[in-house]
Every structure is written in structure tokens, then in C-alpha cells.
N, C-alpha and C positions, 0 to 999 in steps of 0.2 A: 741104411748099411753102417754108412761112415760114423757117425757119432758112438755106434756100440765099438768098430775098430780101434776107434779113438780111446774108449774107456776102456778095451780090453788093454791095450797099450800102457794107458798110464797105469790100471792095475800092476801090470807085470814090471813096469821101474820101481812104483812104490814098494812093491816086493824083492826087489833086488835093495833097492835103497836100506830097507827095513835090515837086510840080512849081511850088506858090505857096507863098508865107507864108515862104520862107525866107531870107532876108537883106530886112533892113533898112539897109543903107549907101549906098541913095540915094532922090533922094522918089519916084522910080516903083515900086522896088523896095519899099519902105515903104508906101504907097500898096496894094500889094496882100497884103505882108504884115497890114497892119490890116483888109483885106476879108477875107482868109480868118481870119483870127481873130477877126473879130464872126459871120461866118456858118457856119464850118465847125466851128472852137471853139466857136461860140452863146455868143459875149459876149453879143448882144444881150440874152440872155437876163436874163444875170447883172445888168444895167443895174437890175433892179426887185429880184432875188431874190439876197440877197445870203449867204445859208447863215450870218450872223454868229453868233457865240454865244463870251460866256468860260468857260470851262471850270473854270479855277481862277486867280489870283489874277496879271494879267501874262499868259496862256496864252488865248490866241487861236486860234480854229477859225471855215474859210468855205471858199466854195468862188474857184477861181480869180478872181484880182484884178487889175483892169482899174491901168492905168498913175492913171488919176483917183484910185482906192479907193485907191491905194497911198500917191497923198500924203495924202488925207481920213486912214487909218489913222495915217500917222504925226502929223497935225496933234493928232487929236483924241482918239489913244491911247499916244503916246508911242512908239507902236514901235519897235524899234530892231534887230529880226532878222525873217526870213521863211523859213518851211524850205517849200521846194516838194517834193512826198511824189512827182511827175511825173514826179524826173528831169530832168536838164540836156537839151534835144535844139532844134536846129537847126530849131526853128520859130516863129513870131510870137507867140503865147504867151508863151515862154521868154525869146525875144531882146528882146520891150519890158519884159517884167517884170527881167530882169537888166542891161538899160540905165536902170529907171528906180529899182532899186535904187540904182545904182553912184551917178548923180544925187543920188538924198536923203540916201547914207551909209549904207543900209542892210546889213548881213551878210544875203546870200543864200546858204543851206544845202540842195543838191541830192539828195535820197536818191529812187532810181525805184524806186517798188511798182509791182502790178497789182493794179485792182479785181477783178478774174473769174480770179487763181490764188492759189497759198497764196505769202507771203512768206516768200523765200530768208532763213538765219540768218545770213549775214556784214548784210545790209540791218538786220534785225532788231536786233544787238548796235552795228551803228555806228548806229540810234534810240537807244537807251538810252542808248548813248554821251553823242551829242548832248543829249539834256533834261539831263545834266547840266552844260554848258557851257555852251546858250545863252545869249545876251545875253536877256533880259527888257525890256520885254513882245513878243513874239513872235506872229507869225500862221503857224499851220500851215494847209496848203492842197493839195488836189489840183484836179482839173478843177472835178468836182458838190459838193465837200467831206461827202459823205455816206458812200463807202464805206471808202477809203486815210485818208482824214482820220476817218474815224469808228475805223477801229482804232487810230494810232495818236494819237488823245484818249484811249481808252481803255487803251491801255501806258502812255501817259504820267501817267493818275490810279492803275494799280498800282504805277509804277516811283516816280514821285516821291513821288505826294500819297499812296502808299498806300493808297487807300483801298480797300474791300470789291468781289470782280469782280460782284456784284449790278447795284452802283453804276455801273461802267464799262462793263458793258453797253448804258448808255441811252445812247449815244455812239454804239450801231449802232442806230437806230431810227428810225422815222417818222417824227420829228419834224423828224429831216435830210435827208428822205426816201431812207433807207437801205432798201432792201428784201430781205427776208432770203430771200425764196422763191424769188429770180432767182439767175443763179451770183456774185453779189456775198453771196451768203451764204456765201462761202468763208472769208469776216472776221467771221462768227459760228464758223465752223467752228473756227477757231483759238482764241478763247476758250474752246469747249465743251472743246478738248482739251488747253489749260492745264489746266480746270478738272479732266477725270480722268484728268491723269498727272502733275499738280503736286507731289500730294502734301505738302504741306505746303514746300517749295521753293520759293525767290523765282522769280518771274517768269525773269530775267537766268539763274540757275541752270539751272533748267527748258531755255529756250531752247538754252543752252550744252550741255546733255549727256544731254536728253529730247527736244527736241521735232525730228520727223521731218514734212520735210516730203512725201515723196511718200504716207506713210501719212495725211495730214493730205487730201493731194486725194482719194487710194483712201476713205476714211471718208467724203469727202462726197460725192460721185459715189452710195457706196452709197444714203446718207440719201435721195437724189433717186431714184433709181430708175434711174439710169446706171452702163453697166459702166466698168469701173476703166478 
């Protein structure tokens, strides 16, 4: 019952997303996109809750920033780059972010991850490559800054800072409102699989030669008592 209601609500939200908020080229379209951003993307909640934290020198994580927050971050943090983990999209949240980054001279990088499904190998390798070249200080974010951002932050600590896995795991915690007992727990399952199968290999080497997205998904479903 609850699952069916959730699916109907998500379908309604998607229909509204496809109808409104896909253009900011005229004043009328811009107003529509802004209200869609505030209400359907929940930007109004993020005016008081930013999930902002510095995980390493010049490396920040947060939830989806508004144009005003981007201006503040550039001024106060010296921000140079933004890593958007929601992917490029013809929606208000992205259109306003891309516009603001251009105006401020910030370099915007886009990689599309899902909070509820196992990451794709090519996206993971793209992320690790980007970590080596992205100009700091930089901000990484998804929508809530809890799940996709948590995994990306953990990977940064493992790959760049060479921190232990136990420390990296703390990026996926209730402190950032990450709930591992929900579908977003597949982010934790990724780190579990790396711990079980890494066998001394680097994170990159394991992703290149050992990571299996289908096996990760099946393992996560089995752990939650769901059919594979």
C-alpha cells in the first residue's frame, strides 16, 4: 500500500517536473522554474539546512546550493569549482546552477549518480580522474548532500587522501542524514564490497578489475531480504 502510494507520488512529481521548470530563457519561464526549484526540488528546506562540511583541505560537501549560496561560498570559501553529482539536466535546479557558475567564473563538472542504485563503473572512474585534476577549493553536492555526496566524499578520502576505510565510511552517516536501512544503503554496500574483495588492491584497481555492479545489487537485495 505504502509502496504503491510512493510510486504514484513520484510519478506525479515527474510529470510536474517534465511540465514546469525546464526553461529560464524568459521572465515567465524563469518564475515557473524558480517555483519548481523551491517546491518540487525542496530548495525552500535548504535555506536553513545546507549539510555543508569540509572533509579535506579545500574539499567541501553540501546539498544542492541555490544561486545565493553559490555566491556566498565563492566569497567565503574561495570556491573555484563545483562537482554536481545529479548530472546535467534540463531542470530548474541545474539551469540556475549552471547560469550562476558561468556568472561567477566557477567551473561546473557534472557526473550523474543515483542514490538508490549501484554506481556505474565508467562514472566511478570518471569521478576518480576528476578528483586528481579539479581545481580547489571545490564543492561536491547532490540533492540532499547525504547519499551520493556521502559516497563521493568517502571515495575522495580513500583515493586522494589515502585515509582508512573506517574513516571514509563516516561520510555515509546519520550526521549527514544518510539512512543506510533504506534503499540508499546501497551506497554503504559499495564500500562493503570493496572491503570484502579489495584484498590489498587500490580503490581504482578494484573498480577496474573486480567491481561488479550486478553482484553488488544482488548482494544488497539479499541483505535486505528482497528477491534479486
